[in-house]
N, C-alpha and C positions, 0 to 999 in steps of 0.2 A: 347221644349228641346233646350238648348243653345249650343253655338259653342264648349265650352270646353267639354261638354258631348258627342257631336258628334265625336270629335277627339278621345276621350277616347275609345268609343265603337269601332271605326275603328281600333285602335291599338290592343284592346283585341281580336277582331275577327281574327286578323292575327295569334293569338295563340290558336284559337278554344276555347276561353273562353267567359263566359258571363259577362256583366257588370250590376251592380245593382245600381239603382238610390236611392239616399238619399232623404229626405224630401224636401230639397231645390233644388233638381235637379242636384247636383254635387257630385262627389265622393271625399271625403276629402283626402288630402295628408297625407300619413303615411310613416314613415321611417326617415332616417337620413337627416339632413340639409346639403346642399352643403358646402364644406370646401376647403379653399385655401391651396395649398401645394407648396413647393419650386420647382424650375425647376430641372430636373435631371442633374447629372454631366456627362461630357464626359466619355465614357467607351470603347473607341476604336478609330481606325483611321478614319479620314474624307475621304470620297470617292466623286469623282466628275464625272458627266456624262453630255454629251451634246446631246440634242434631239431637233429636229426641228418641223415645222408645220405638217409634215407627221406622227408624232407620233412615239412611240417606248416604250421600257421598260428597267428597270435596276433592279438589284438584289444586296442586300448587300453582303459583303464579307463572312458573316457567313451563307448565303443562307436562312435566316429566314424571310426576307421581300422582296417582289417583288412589284415594282411600275409600273403600266401599264398606259401609257398616250395615249389616242386615237387621231386619226387625227383630227385636228381642235381645240384641247384643248388649244393650244398656237399658236401664229401667226408668231413666228420667232424662230431662233435658240436660245436655252436657256440653261444656265449652271445650272444643278441640283446637289445638294450635300446632303449627308446623313451621320449622325454621330450617332453611338451607344451611348446611355445614360442609366443612372440608372433609374429605375421605381419608381416614388414617389407617385403613386396613392395608396390609402389605399386598394383598391380592386385589385391592380395590381398583375400580375404574369409574371415572367421572366423579361428581360430587355426591353428597348424601343429604339426609334429612333427619331432623330431631323432631319426634312426634310426642305431643303431650295430650293427656296427663300420663306420667310414667307409672303411677301407682294404681292404675285402673286395670282390672282383669275382666275381659269381655265374657259374657255368658255364652256367646256364640262367636266363632272365629270371624274376624273381619279380613278383608282382602286388600293387600297392597299390590298395586300394579305400576311397575316402572316402564316408561317408554325409553328405549335405548337407541332410537333411530339416529340421533346425532353422535352417538358413540361407536357406530359400526366400525369406523376406521381405527378405533383404539382397542378393539376386541379381537384377539388373535383367532378365536373360534367361538361362534354362538353356542356350540355344543357344550362348552365348559363355562357358560355364564350362569350365575346364580345370585341370590340375595342373601345378605348377612345383617345381623344386628350386633350391637356391642353390649355386653353384660357389665354389671357394676365393677367387676374386677379388670375391665379394660380389654378383655379378650373378645375378638370378633368370632361370631358363630354363623357358619353357613347353614341355611335352613333347608330342610327337606320335608315334603316335596316342593317342587316349584313347577310352574306351567309356562312353557315357552311358546310364543307365537312368532315364528320367523317371518311371516308375511307382514303382519302389522307392527313388528319390532317391539313387542311388549313381553314382559315376564311378570308372573303373578305368584304370590304365596299367601297362604292363610296364616293368621297369627291371633293370639288371644291377649297380647300385651303390646304396649308402645315403648319405644326406645329410640336409639339412633340406628338408622337403616341406610345401607349402601348397596351398590352392585359390586360383585366380585367375579373374578374368573379364576377357578382353582388350578388352571394350567395357563402359563403365559409364555409366549415367545417374545422376549423383550429386546428392543422396544417393538411394540405392536405397530407403530408408525413413526416416521422420521422424515425430516427434510435435510438433504445433503447438498453441499457444493460439489462441483466436479472434482474428481480424484480423491474425495474424502473417504475415510474408512469408518465403518460402523460395526462394532462388536455385537454379536447376537448370542442369546443363551435361552435355553428352554428351562423354565422353573416350575416347580410343583409346590402347592400350598396346603395340600390335604393329605391325610394318611390314606394309603391305598393297600390293596391286596395284590391280586394278579392282574388287574386291569385299571389303568389310570382313569378310565371313564366310569368306573364303579367305585366311588369313594366309600370308605367305611363310614359308619354312623355311630352316634352315641347310644347309650343304653335305652334311651326313650325313642330311638329310631327317627328322630326329627331334626337334630342339629349336629353340627360338626365344628369343633373349635379349630381355627385357622392359625398357622404359624408363619414364620418367615419363609420366603421362597428359597427352595433348595434345588440345585441342579437335578434334573431328571436323570436317572441312571442311563449311561450311554447305551446299554443293551436294549433299552426301550425305544430308541430312536431308529426308525426304519430307514429313512433317507432324507436328504436335503435336496431342494430344487430351486433354481433361480429362473423366474420369468421376466424378461426384460433386459435392458442393457446393464453393463457392469460385470463384475467378477465376484464369485462366491467361493470361498474356501471354508469347508465345514467338515467336522468330524465329531461323532458322539453327540453331546448335548450343546455344543457351542460352534460358532463359526464367525467369519468376518466377511462383510460385504464391502466391496470397493466400487465407488461410483465411476462412471466413464470419465476419461480425461477431458473430453470436450462435449458441450451441449449448447446449442444455440437457442433452445427454448426449454420450458419445463417439460420433463418427461418422467415416466414412472417405472418402477420395478417392484416385483413382489418376491420375497423369499418365503419358501414353504418348508416347514419341518413336519414330516409325517411320522406319527408315533405308531408303534406296534399295538395291535389290539385284536383279540381273537374274534370279536363280534362287531367291531366298528371300524370305520375309516376316519381317523382323526387327523385333520390338517390344521396346523397352526400357521398363521400368516403374519408377515411383517410388510406393511405397505410403505414404500419409500418413494419420495419425490426428489428428483434431481433438479436443482435450480441452476440453469446454465447462465451464460453471459448474455443478458438481455435487459430491456426496460419493460416493466409490467405496469399497466395503468388502466383506468376505466373512467368513464364519464358518469357522474351521479351514481346510481345503484345498478348500472348496466353491467354487461359481461366484461371480464378482464381481457385486455389485449396484450400481446407480447411482441416486441420488435427488437432486432439486434441493435446494439449501440456501443458507444465508447465514450471516454472522457479524456480531457487534456487541458493543458495550460496554454493560453494564447499570449497576446501582448501583455506585458507587465505581470500583474498577479491575477488576471481574470481567467477563471476556469469555465469550462463548458461541458455539458452533457448533450450528446446528440445521438439520434437513431432514426431509422426509416425503414418502411416496407412499401408494398404496392399501394397502401392507402394513406398512411400518415408520415409526416416528417416532423420530428419532435426536437426542439432545441431549448436548453435551459442554460443561462449564464449567471455567474455570481462572482464577486470579488473576494477571492480567498481560496482555501483548500478545504480541509475538514471543518465541521461546525454546523450551526443552524443559521439560516439566513431568511429573513422575512422578505416578501416580495416588495420591490421598490423599482417601479417602472421609470422613474425620473432618470433620464440619461442612460437607461438600459443597465442600471447597476445590478439588479436581481430580477430577471424576467424570464418568462416562459412563453413559447409559441408552439402550437401544434397546427400544422397546415394539413387539412384534409384534402387530399388531391382529388378525390372523387367528387366532392361537393364544392370545391373552391371556397371553403370557409375557414376561418381561423379561430382557434381557441387561444386566447392570450392571457397574460397574467395581470390584467387589470379590468375594471368594469367602468361603465359610464352611467351616472345616474340621470334623472329626468332633467337636470339643469345643464347637462352636457359636460359636467365636470369629470375629469379623469380621476378615479379613485383606485388606490392600490388594493388588490385582492387580499383577503385574509389567507392565512396559511403560510407555509414556508417550505424550504428545501433543507434537508439534513444530510450531511455527508458523514457517515459513521467512521470511515477510515480513508486515508489518502496515502498511497505509497509511491514508490518510484515507477518510472515508465516500465510497462509490462506487468505490473501488479494489478490485482483486482480491487476495484473501488465499489463500495456498497453504500446505499442510503435510501431515502424515501422523500416524498413530497406530497403536499396537499395544496389545493387552490380552491377557495370558497368565498365568492364564486369567481369564475373566469368570465370574460366577455366573449360571446360568439359573434364574430364579425363576418360580413359578406366579403368574399374575395373579389367581387365586382365593384361594389360601391364603397367598401371600407367602413360602412356603418354597422353599428352593433344591432343584431337582430334578436339576441336572446342571451341568457346567462346560464352557466352550468358549473357544478362543482367537479373537480378532478382530483384523483388520488393515485399514487403509484409508488413503486419501489424499483430499485435498479441494482444490478450486479454486473458490472461491466469492466473491461480492461482499460487501463490508462494507456493511451496511444502516444502521447507526447507531453 
């Protein structure tokens, strides 16, 4: 048994998997060839930290990467820098980070800890999440080992050098998440980014048993797909490594569906998920930073060229008017040219598209309404609006009692 085979068996045992010997004693390389990619572009402010021989740690401004430097890793006070960058790895998920200095080799491994909590919906499966760095030749290398904490949504890896670092998933159901309109179709495909042997959860490793160069995503062999499943509304037609999801024809509010692709594995259950939101015909809005509300609605043209957006439920009645069809319109309450009113039926108070200052003067609110598209009767009209701030008036006295910002989007049918 040669050295390559010993290394391979060691790696596979970590995953509780078996390795099978080919006639020549080696397991052949299967999967995409390594591919060079450009370096990521800066995507945030550069931060600097000074740490000495006693060690220490620093965290990026967004809180998504922590760098832990143990005592003895460096011999003197050192200036460390970190720069957010775009992620250019084909297997990448989320953004990345450029760590300086690049020419420093640590005497002891330092720890990189990524927090991926905000990326959960973009990850098909946490079991195939890993960390990668980019070498000088542009190739992204997935590092082994890594340590995954599914409870706290963190993943760590040791390293003795700094470079560009990102999160990757070596298997993907693409897209991992999507927003669809009613009746829209979504192509789905299972891709693999690493070389493998008999088990996609047990990737091969390089000769030093620590890193694996990544390539372009290639469709997983159909023989390795166990089954497809749809949880939620809509329709799924899938076979082998690909499928198509079709959203339901009608939806009065935002609803969700999940497509599951289960892969064959002797020692694991691997489920890749695609989380899909179906945006129905409704008006979606919120006050300040509060929870989003969704009510059914419609649009239409009234007298002349005046258009209106309206919707209601058991709590609110919303009305917006403007002179025109598609385009962006600033609030102008004078003569009701461009105005919004939300009547809260429970509290008999009104959110309106103007504010009143201390002098009693009526002032147009900041913000606007944008109509992205306008079609014939029966077609879908989409757009968005902001009001900053609106005046909150009493339904009994008509006097303003407070101000509040409002934002919203709409996807509604043109009724007339």
